N, CA, C and O atoms as CSV, one atom per row, in Angstrom:
chain,resi,resn,atom,element,x,y,z
A,1,MET,N,N,186.037,202.365,182.194
A,1,MET,CA,C,186.983,202.410,181.096
A,1,MET,C,C,187.831,201.150,181.133
A,1,MET,O,O,187.990,200.500,182.166
A,2,ARG,N,N,188.365,200.836,179.965
A,2,ARG,CA,C,189.180,199.633,179.843
A,2,ARG,C,C,190.444,199.932,179.048
A,2,ARG,O,O,190.452,200.781,178.156
A,3,SER,N,N,191.516,199.212,179.392
A,3,SER,CA,C,192.753,199.250,178.611
A,3,SER,C,C,192.896,197.896,177.942
A,3,SER,O,O,193.041,196.868,178.604
A,4,TYR,N,N,192.852,197.913,176.602
A,4,TYR,CA,C,192.933,196.685,175.813
A,4,TYR,C,C,194.365,196.462,175.360
A,4,TYR,O,O,195.029,197.392,174.903
A,5,ILE,N,N,194.839,195.228,175.486
A,5,ILE,CA,C,196.195,194.861,175.118
A,5,ILE,C,C,196.138,193.889,173.944
A,5,ILE,O,O,195.414,192.895,173.982
A,6,SER,N,N,196.909,194.189,172.901
A,6,SER,CA,C,197.078,193.277,171.771
A,6,SER,C,C,198.544,192.864,171.738
A,6,SER,O,O,199.433,193.715,171.696
A,7,LEU,N,N,198.794,191.562,171.758
A,7,LEU,CA,C,200.152,191.024,171.805
A,7,LEU,C,C,200.624,190.622,170.414
A,7,LEU,O,O,199.830,190.194,169.575
A,8,PHE,N,N,201.932,190.766,170.178
A,8,PHE,CA,C,202.541,190.402,168.904
A,8,PHE,C,C,203.884,189.729,169.172
A,8,PHE,O,O,204.596,190.088,170.109
A,9,GLY,N,N,204.214,188.762,168.344
A,9,GLY,CA,C,205.543,188.173,168.407
A,9,GLY,C,C,205.568,186.809,169.049
A,9,GLY,O,O,204.534,186.170,169.238
A,10,PRO,N,N,206.761,186.376,169.380
A,10,PRO,CA,C,206.924,185.032,169.945
A,10,PRO,C,C,206.404,184.939,171.378
A,10,PRO,O,O,206.270,185.939,172.083
A,11,ASN,N,N,206.127,183.742,171.766
A,11,ASN,CA,C,205.745,183.440,173.149
A,11,ASN,C,C,204.471,184.149,173.608
A,11,ASN,O,O,204.437,184.713,174.702
A,12,LEU,N,N,203.444,184.125,172.796
A,12,LEU,CA,C,202.179,184.752,173.179
A,12,LEU,C,C,201.597,184.136,174.447
A,12,LEU,O,O,201.092,184.852,175.312
A,13,LEU,N,N,201.667,182.821,174.560
A,13,LEU,CA,C,201.125,182.159,175.747
A,13,LEU,C,C,201.880,182.591,176.999
A,13,LEU,O,O,201.270,182.848,178.038
A,14,ALA,N,N,203.197,182.671,176.904
A,14,ALA,CA,C,203.992,183.121,178.050
A,14,ALA,C,C,203.640,184.553,178.428
A,14,ALA,O,O,203.551,184.882,179.610
A,15,ALA,N,N,203.440,185.402,177.430
A,15,ALA,CA,C,203.082,186.793,177.692
A,15,ALA,C,C,201.703,186.889,178.353
A,15,ALA,O,O,201.517,187.679,179.278
A,16,LEU,N,N,200.738,186.091,177.886
A,16,LEU,CA,C,199.411,186.080,178.514
A,16,LEU,C,C,199.495,185.659,179.976
A,16,LEU,O,O,198.829,186.236,180.836
A,17,LYS,N,N,200.315,184.654,180.250
A,17,LYS,CA,C,200.488,184.202,181.640
A,17,LYS,C,C,201.100,185.308,182.494
A,17,LYS,O,O,200.709,185.495,183.647
A,18,LYS,N,N,202.051,186.036,181.934
A,18,LYS,CA,C,202.682,187.144,182.674
A,18,LYS,C,C,201.658,188.251,182.948
A,18,LYS,O,O,201.625,188.799,184.050
A,19,LEU,N,N,200.833,188.579,181.966
A,19,LEU,CA,C,199.800,189.596,182.182
A,19,LEU,C,C,198.807,189.140,183.243
A,19,LEU,O,O,198.402,189.918,184.107
A,20,ASP,N,N,198.425,187.888,183.167
A,20,ASP,CA,C,197.489,187.346,184.149
A,20,ASP,C,C,198.080,187.397,185.559
A,20,ASP,O,O,197.350,187.565,186.536
A,21,SER,N,N,199.390,187.254,185.660
A,21,SER,CA,C,200.032,187.248,186.974
A,21,SER,C,C,200.120,188.641,187.602
A,21,SER,O,O,200.478,188.762,188.774
A,22,LEU,N,N,199.797,189.700,186.838
A,22,LEU,CA,C,199.811,191.050,187.403
A,22,LEU,C,C,198.690,191.264,188.411
A,22,LEU,O,O,198.767,192.162,189.250
A,23,MET,N,N,197.642,190.434,188.329
A,23,MET,CA,C,196.518,190.558,189.245
A,23,MET,C,C,196.307,189.225,189.959
A,23,MET,O,O,196.561,188.163,189.389
A,24,THR,N,N,195.846,189.283,191.196
A,24,THR,CA,C,195.555,188.088,191.971
A,24,THR,C,C,194.388,188.385,192.910
A,24,THR,O,O,193.898,189.513,192.950
A,25,HIS,N,N,193.948,187.397,193.654
A,25,HIS,CA,C,192.870,187.600,194.630
A,25,HIS,C,C,193.449,187.641,196.038
A,25,HIS,O,O,194.342,186.862,196.373
A,26,ASP,N,N,192.937,188.551,196.858
A,26,ASP,CA,C,193.392,188.630,198.236
A,26,ASP,C,C,192.640,187.613,199.101
A,26,ASP,O,O,191.867,186.807,198.582
A,27,ASP,N,N,192.864,187.652,200.410
A,27,ASP,CA,C,192.244,186.696,201.335
A,27,ASP,C,C,190.716,186.765,201.328
A,27,ASP,O,O,190.050,185.782,201.651
A,28,ARG,N,N,190.164,187.908,200.965
A,28,ARG,CA,C,188.707,188.071,200.913
A,28,ARG,C,C,188.147,187.749,199.539
A,28,ARG,O,O,186.942,187.868,199.321
A,29,GLY,N,N,189.015,187.337,198.597
A,29,GLY,CA,C,188.563,187.005,197.254
A,29,GLY,C,C,188.487,188.194,196.329
A,29,GLY,O,O,188.005,188.074,195.202
A,30,GLU,N,N,188.964,189.366,196.794
A,30,GLU,CA,C,188.927,190.559,195.958
A,30,GLU,C,C,190.167,190.624,195.078
A,30,GLU,O,O,191.265,190.260,195.501
A,31,LEU,N,N,189.980,191.088,193.858
A,31,LEU,CA,C,191.069,191.189,192.897
A,31,LEU,C,C,191.981,192.349,193.279
A,31,LEU,O,O,191.518,193.472,193.476
A,32,ILE,N,N,193.271,192.073,193.380
A,32,ILE,CA,C,194.258,193.107,193.690
A,32,ILE,C,C,195.460,192.932,192.771
A,32,ILE,O,O,195.664,191.868,192.185
A,33,SER,N,N,196.244,193.986,192.658
A,33,SER,CA,C,197.463,193.920,191.867
A,33,SER,C,C,198.537,193.179,192.656
A,33,SER,O,O,198.693,193.412,193.855
A,34,THR,N,N,199.277,192.291,192.001
A,34,THR,CA,C,200.395,191.622,192.670
A,34,THR,C,C,201.523,192.605,192.919
A,34,THR,O,O,202.459,192.293,193.655
A,35,LEU,N,N,201.454,193.787,192.320
A,35,LEU,CA,C,202.480,194.792,192.549
A,35,LEU,C,C,202.447,195.297,193.987
A,35,LEU,O,O,203.413,195.906,194.446
A,36,LEU,N,N,201.359,195.056,194.700
A,36,LEU,CA,C,201.291,195.410,196.119
A,36,LEU,C,C,202.380,194.696,196.910
A,36,LEU,O,O,202.857,195.208,197.923
A,37,GLN,N,N,202.768,193.521,196.449
A,37,GLN,CA,C,203.715,192.702,197.183
A,37,GLN,C,C,205.161,192.995,196.795
A,37,GLN,O,O,206.075,192.355,197.315
A,38,GLN,N,N,205.386,193.951,195.890
A,38,GLN,CA,C,206.728,194.263,195.420
A,38,GLN,C,C,207.109,195.677,195.824
A,38,GLN,O,O,206.250,196.542,195.995
A,39,GLU,N,N,208.419,195.901,195.976
A,39,GLU,CA,C,208.916,197.256,196.170
A,39,GLU,C,C,208.971,197.890,194.788
A,39,GLU,O,O,209.878,197.599,194.009
A,40,SER,N,N,208.021,198.745,194.481
A,40,SER,CA,C,207.940,199.315,193.139
A,40,SER,C,C,207.306,200.690,193.196
A,40,SER,O,O,206.357,200.909,193.949
A,41,PRO,N,N,207.834,201.634,192.391
A,41,PRO,CA,C,207.222,202.958,192.372
A,41,PRO,C,C,205.832,202.957,191.741
A,41,PRO,O,O,205.106,203.944,191.862
A,42,ILE,N,N,205.445,201.868,191.069
A,42,ILE,CA,C,204.134,201.826,190.436
A,42,ILE,C,C,203.108,201.091,191.284
A,42,ILE,O,O,201.976,200.896,190.841
A,43,ALA,N,N,203.474,200.680,192.487
A,43,ALA,CA,C,202.566,199.898,193.323
A,43,ALA,C,C,201.355,200.709,193.780
A,43,ALA,O,O,200.300,200.135,194.050
A,44,GLY,N,N,201.485,202.028,193.871
A,44,GLY,CA,C,200.403,202.841,194.386
A,44,GLY,C,C,199.146,202.880,193.547
A,44,GLY,O,O,198.093,202.448,194.017
A,45,PRO,N,N,199.210,203.382,192.322
A,45,PRO,CA,C,197.979,203.606,191.566
A,45,PRO,C,C,197.244,202.343,191.132
A,45,PRO,O,O,196.014,202.349,191.089
A,46,LEU,N,N,197.939,201.281,190.815
A,46,LEU,CA,C,197.283,200.125,190.233
A,46,LEU,C,C,196.299,199.403,191.147
A,46,LEU,O,O,195.190,199.107,190.702
A,47,PRO,N,N,196.637,199.105,192.389
A,47,PRO,CA,C,195.693,198.318,193.191
A,47,PRO,C,C,194.327,198.970,193.360
A,47,PRO,O,O,193.309,198.280,193.301
A,48,SER,N,N,194.281,200.264,193.565
A,48,SER,CA,C,192.987,200.901,193.784
A,48,SER,C,C,192.301,201.306,192.485
A,48,SER,O,O,191.092,201.537,192.473
A,49,ALA,N,N,193.049,201.394,191.403
A,49,ALA,CA,C,192.473,201.893,190.160
A,49,ALA,C,C,191.961,200.790,189.239
A,49,ALA,O,O,191.015,201.014,188.485
A,50,ILE,N,N,192.565,199.608,189.284
A,50,ILE,CA,C,192.168,198.534,188.373
A,50,ILE,C,C,191.166,197.622,189.058
A,50,ILE,O,O,191.407,197.112,190.152
A,51,LYS,N,N,190.053,197.432,188.399
A,51,LYS,CA,C,188.931,196.660,188.934
A,51,LYS,C,C,189.025,195.182,188.570
A,51,LYS,O,O,188.708,194.322,189.392
A,52,ALA,N,N,189.460,194.878,187.339
A,52,ALA,CA,C,189.489,193.495,186.875
A,52,ALA,C,C,190.452,193.365,185.712
A,52,ALA,O,O,190.836,194.350,185.082
A,53,SER,N,N,190.835,192.121,185.441
A,53,SER,CA,C,191.657,191.842,184.255
A,53,SER,C,C,191.346,190.438,183.776
A,53,SER,O,O,191.019,189.554,184.568
A,54,THR,N,N,191.454,190.240,182.454
A,54,THR,CA,C,191.175,188.916,181.906
A,54,THR,C,C,191.726,188.794,180.492
A,54,THR,O,O,191.904,189.789,179.791
A,55,ALA,N,N,191.988,187.571,180.092
A,55,ALA,CA,C,192.364,187.291,178.709
A,55,ALA,C,C,191.105,187.328,177.849
A,55,ALA,O,O,190.009,187.043,178.330
A,56,LEU,N,N,191.265,187.679,176.580
A,56,LEU,CA,C,190.141,187.785,175.655
A,56,LEU,C,C,190.407,186.954,174.409
A,56,LEU,O,O,191.552,186.620,174.106
A,57,ILE,N,N,189.359,186.630,173.704
A,57,ILE,CA,C,189.472,186.022,172.381
A,57,ILE,C,C,188.882,187.031,171.409
A,57,ILE,O,O,187.748,187.473,171.590
A,58,GLY,N,N,189.632,187.397,170.387
A,58,GLY,CA,C,189.141,188.365,169.417
A,58,GLY,C,C,190.214,189.353,169.038
A,58,GLY,O,O,191.393,189.009,168.962
A,59,LYS,N,N,189.803,190.585,168.798
A,59,LYS,CA,C,190.722,191.633,168.334
A,59,LYS,C,C,191.839,191.909,169.351
A,59,LYS,O,O,192.978,192.172,168.965
A,60,HIS,N,N,191.513,191.849,170.635
A,60,HIS,CA,C,192.489,192.107,171.693
A,60,HIS,C,C,192.732,190.814,172.475
A,60,HIS,O,O,191.891,189.916,172.502
A,61,ASP,N,N,193.903,190.747,173.109
A,61,ASP,CA,C,194.275,189.532,173.832
A,61,ASP,C,C,194.041,189.615,175.341
A,61,ASP,O,O,193.904,188.589,176.008
A,62,PHE,N,N,193.995,190.829,175.871
A,62,PHE,CA,C,193.876,190.996,177.316
A,62,PHE,C,C,193.234,192.350,177.592
A,62,PHE,O,O,193.345,193.270,176.782
A,63,VAL,N,N,192.565,192.471,178.731
A,63,VAL,CA,C,191.948,193.742,179.098
A,63,VAL,C,C,192.118,193.986,180.595
A,63,VAL,O,O,192.033,193.065,181.408
A,64,PHE,N,N,192.357,195.242,180.934
A,64,PHE,CA,C,192.337,195.713,182.316
A,64,PHE,C,C,191.167,196.675,182.423
A,64,PHE,O,O,191.065,197.617,181.637
A,65,GLU,N,N,190.284,196.450,183.387
A,65,GLU,CA,C,189.128,197.324,183.583
A,65,GLU,C,C,189.400,198.241,184.771
A,65,GLU,O,O,189.837,197.792,185.830
A,66,TRP,N,N,189.137,199.525,184.580
A,66,TRP,CA,C,189.402,200.536,185.602
A,66,TRP,C,C,188.144,200.825,186.414
A,66,TRP,O,O,187.038,200.801,185.875
A,67,PHE,N,N,188.310,201.101,187.716
A,67,PHE,CA,C,187.196,201.525,188.565
A,67,PHE,C,C,186.665,202.878,188.124
A,67,PHE,O,O,185.459,203.121,188.112
A,68,LYS,N,N,187.590,203.749,187.762
A,68,LYS,CA,C,187.259,205.124,187.385
A,68,LYS,C,C,188.093,205.489,186.166
A,68,LYS,O,O,188.991,204.742,185.778
A,69,LYS,N,N,187.804,206.615,185.573
A,69,LYS,CA,C,188.595,207.063,184.428
A,69,LYS,C,C,190.050,207.201,184.880
A,69,LYS,O,O,190.334,207.955,185.810
A,70,PRO,N,N,190.979,206.482,184.234
A,70,PRO,CA,C,192.370,206.543,184.681
A,70,PRO,C,C,193.028,207.869,184.293
A,70,PRO,O,O,192.701,208.470,183.270
A,71,THR,N,N,193.953,208.300,185.128
A,71,THR,CA,C,194.762,209.462,184.788
A,71,THR,C,C,195.874,209.009,183.857
A,71,THR,O,O,196.094,207.810,183.682
A,72,LEU,N,N,196.559,209.945,183.272
A,72,LEU,CA,C,197.701,209.615,182.424
A,72,LEU,C,C,198.755,208.857,183.236
A,72,LEU,O,O,199.374,207.924,182.725
A,73,ASP,N,N,198.960,209.251,184.488
A,73,ASP,CA,C,199.911,208.541,185.351
A,73,ASP,C,C,199.461,207.107,185.624
A,73,ASP,O,O,200.296,206.204,185.674
A,74,ASP,N,N,198.160,206.882,185.800
A,74,ASP,CA,C,197.646,205.522,185.983
A,74,ASP,C,C,197.989,204.648,184.772
A,74,ASP,O,O,198.465,203.522,184.922
A,75,VAL,N,N,197.742,205.178,183.582
A,75,VAL,CA,C,198.007,204.415,182.358
A,75,VAL,C,C,199.504,204.187,182.199
A,75,VAL,O,O,199.927,203.100,181.806
A,76,ARG,N,N,200.302,205.195,182.500
A,76,ARG,CA,C,201.766,205.024,182.436
A,76,ARG,C,C,202.238,203.954,183.415
A,76,ARG,O,O,203.130,203.170,183.092
A,77,SER,N,N,201.656,203.916,184.595
A,77,SER,CA,C,202.009,202.885,185.571
A,77,SER,C,C,201.650,201.499,185.064
A,77,SER,O,O,202.413,200.549,185.236
A,78,LEU,N,N,200.485,201.388,184.437
A,78,LEU,CA,C,200.088,200.112,183.857
A,78,LEU,C,C,201.053,199.708,182.741
A,78,LEU,O,O,201.466,198.550,182.672
A,79,ILE,N,N,201.411,200.644,181.873
A,79,ILE,CA,C,202.355,200.355,180.793
A,79,ILE,C,C,203.684,199.881,181.360
A,79,ILE,O,O,204.271,198.925,180.854
A,80,ASN,N,N,204.157,200.537,182.400
A,80,ASN,CA,C,205.412,200.140,183.039
A,80,ASN,C,C,205.326,198.709,183.571
A,80,ASN,O,O,206.254,197.918,183.403
A,81,ALA,N,N,204.212,198.391,184.207
A,81,ALA,CA,C,204.019,197.042,184.744
A,81,ALA,C,C,203.970,196.000,183.619
A,81,ALA,O,O,204.552,194.922,183.739
A,82,ILE,N,N,203.274,196.329,182.531
A,82,ILE,CA,C,203.190,195.405,181.394
A,82,ILE,C,C,204.565,195.233,180.757
A,82,ILE,O,O,204.962,194.116,180.426
A,83,ASP,N,N,205.295,196.340,180.584
A,83,ASP,CA,C,206.655,196.263,180.029
A,83,ASP,C,C,207.507,195.272,180.808
A,83,ASP,O,O,208.155,194.402,180.226
A,84,GLU,N,N,207.501,195.412,182.123
A,84,GLU,CA,C,208.315,194.534,182.974
A,84,GLU,C,C,207.830,193.088,182.910
A,84,GLU,O,O,208.636,192.157,182.917
A,85,ALA,N,N,206.531,192.905,182.849
A,85,ALA,CA,C,205.970,191.548,182.843
A,85,ALA,C,C,206.291,190.799,181.560
A,85,ALA,O,O,206.653,189.623,181.607
A,86,VAL,N,N,206.163,191.461,180.414
A,86,VAL,CA,C,206.345,190.747,179.140
A,86,VAL,C,C,207.775,190.785,178.616
A,86,VAL,O,O,208.094,190.083,177.657
A,87,LYS,N,N,208.635,191.583,179.223
A,87,LYS,CA,C,210.022,191.695,178.753
A,87,LYS,C,C,210.709,190.340,178.582
A,87,LYS,O,O,211.321,190.116,177.538
A,88,PRO,N,N,210.639,189.424,179.555
A,88,PRO,CA,C,211.336,188.146,179.391
A,88,PRO,C,C,210.766,187.262,178.274
A,88,PRO,O,O,211.429,186.321,177.839
A,89,THR,N,N,209.563,187.551,177.812
A,89,THR,CA,C,208.928,186.708,176.794
A,89,THR,C,C,209.331,187.104,175.370
A,89,THR,O,O,209.163,186.316,174.438
A,90,GLY,N,N,209.859,188.312,175.198
A,90,GLY,CA,C,210.192,188.798,173.869
A,90,GLY,C,C,208.983,189.299,173.096
A,90,GLY,O,O,209.103,189.689,171.934
A,91,CYS,N,N,207.834,189.289,173.727
A,91,CYS,CA,C,206.586,189.701,173.087
A,91,CYS,C,C,206.487,191.227,173.058
A,91,CYS,O,O,206.992,191.906,173.952
A,92,ARG,N,N,205.845,191.746,172.045
A,92,ARG,CA,C,205.536,193.174,171.937
A,92,ARG,C,C,204.027,193.338,172.064
A,92,ARG,O,O,203.272,192.376,171.925
A,93,TYR,N,N,203.600,194.567,172.330
A,93,TYR,CA,C,202.162,194.788,172.501
A,93,TYR,C,C,201.776,196.198,172.127
A,93,TYR,O,O,202.622,197.085,172.009
A,94,THR,N,N,200.485,196.389,171.941
A,94,THR,CA,C,199.903,197.726,171.849
A,94,THR,C,C,198.862,197.826,172.960
A,94,THR,O,O,198.307,196.822,173.408
A,95,ILE,N,N,198.611,199.056,173.390
A,95,ILE,CA,C,197.601,199.292,174.420
A,95,ILE,C,C,196.672,200.398,173.926
A,95,ILE,O,O,197.118,201.388,173.345
A,96,SER,N,N,195.390,200.217,174.162
A,96,SER,CA,C,194.384,201.203,173.789
A,96,SER,C,C,193.414,201.333,174.952
A,96,SER,O,O,192.762,200.360,175.331
A,97,THR,N,N,193.315,202.531,175.521
A,97,THR,CA,C,192.419,202.761,176.651
A,97,THR,C,C,191.210,203.558,176.163
A,97,THR,O,O,191.342,204.642,175.594
A,98,LYS,N,N,190.026,202.984,176.405
A,98,LYS,CA,C,188.794,203.641,175.944
A,98,LYS,C,C,187.617,203.155,176.760
A,98,LYS,O,O,187.738,202.234,177.568
A,99,ARG,N,N,186.473,203.788,176.538
A,99,ARG,CA,C,185.238,203.407,177.234
A,99,ARG,C,C,184.726,202.087,176.732
A,99,ARG,O,O,183.695,201.605,177.201
């Protein structure tokens, strides 16, 4: 399953950079959430649940790919992380999670 993000408003490039910064590679080259390195109540579900993330060209601007079907709490955690990441940019977004 994937969660597709569509961005709206000012500073789209800044918002894309913030979304991209939510994920990084560990010492073994595996993709992990940067939230692992922060004291955050959302740090738990994201690292093990999200498989990949990337910017897109087309209808959506960014996508998060899940290892397994996400729970409602997983999606809420992702929304919380996106809210915090894009807040300084002034950008708004929509999210759609589907197969």
